[in-house]
C-alpha positions, 0 to 999 in steps of 0.5 A: 729928918734923921732916918731910923735904921731897921735894927733900931726900929725892930728893937723899938717894936720889941719893947724894952727887955724883950728878947730878940728871937733866934733867926733860926727859930720857927716862925711865931705862928708855927710855934703857937700851933705846936704849943697849942696842939700839945696843950689841946691834946693834953687838956682838951680845948675847954681846959686851955686858955689863950694865955696858957698857949702864950706862956708855953711859947714864951710870948705875949697873949696879944701875939697869940691873938694877932695870929689867931683871934679866937680859940676856935680858929686856933683849934681848927688850925691845929687840926688842919696842921695834923691833918696835913701831916697825916695826908702827906704821909698817907697820900701815896699809899692811899693812891696805890691802894685805890689803883690796886683795888680798882684795876689790880688783882687780888694780890695787888689789892691785899699788898697795898692794903697791908702797906697802907695800914703799916704806914698809918700805924707808923705815922701815929706812933711817930705823932702821938699828939694826933691821937690825943688831939682826936681823942679829946675831940671824940670825948664829946661826940656831938661837938665840933663835927665839922672837924671830922668832916674837914680833917678825918673823913676826906682820907677815910672816905677815899679808902672806903670808896676804894674798898666798895669798888673792890667789892663791886668787882668781886675782888674782895668781900667788903659789905661795910667798908666804913666799919672796916676803916673805922675799926682799924683807925680806932684800934690804932689810936688805942694802940698809941694810947697803950704805948703812951701808958707803957712808955714809948721806949724799952722792951715793953714798947717794942713788944707792943709795936710788934704785937700790934702790927701782927694783929692788924695784918692778921686782921686784914688777912682774916677779913679777906681770906683766900677763898673767893668772895661769895 
């Protein structure tokens, strides 16, 4: 029996007229996630069909279903992807903050908190789709709460616990760490939204970045003034 070469077999599987994928292109699953994240961020989950995602990637909708059988599963994977990127960007600074708040002095704690906020602001500025994906989710505060539990609270809770421990040590006066963390998070998402409205480049955007950083660092300094906590 005549053997079929791998190249011929691949061409057969692609079907007539199907373009060969660039060997250097990202895997199809990753391309689907990138396109789906952008579309979900633009329109919300209810405004996106699997066929829309397939068209954005340039593949058959059956290929999307092969990798992600349901839209709910694809949405979850998109949040998991952006959460992984956020965690990778913040983990080192969160660990440094926790260490400083639990074992360091006041100056160490404040320096670590300023650094974490700076890193968080920069991350969201560089990944605005993260903001818009979450804003679409939060438009309906009663839906998809497992997404918050899986892909938002793990980082926030680590910071809140560290701030609570610092309050217990008398290092910082912090009675409501969850309010502090959420306030900074929401303020930063609002900042990213303002950048998008004004355009990400140019004098206006540069001023927005500069002024927002001044605000968040001033917020921290005034939240935890030099006076010893009572």
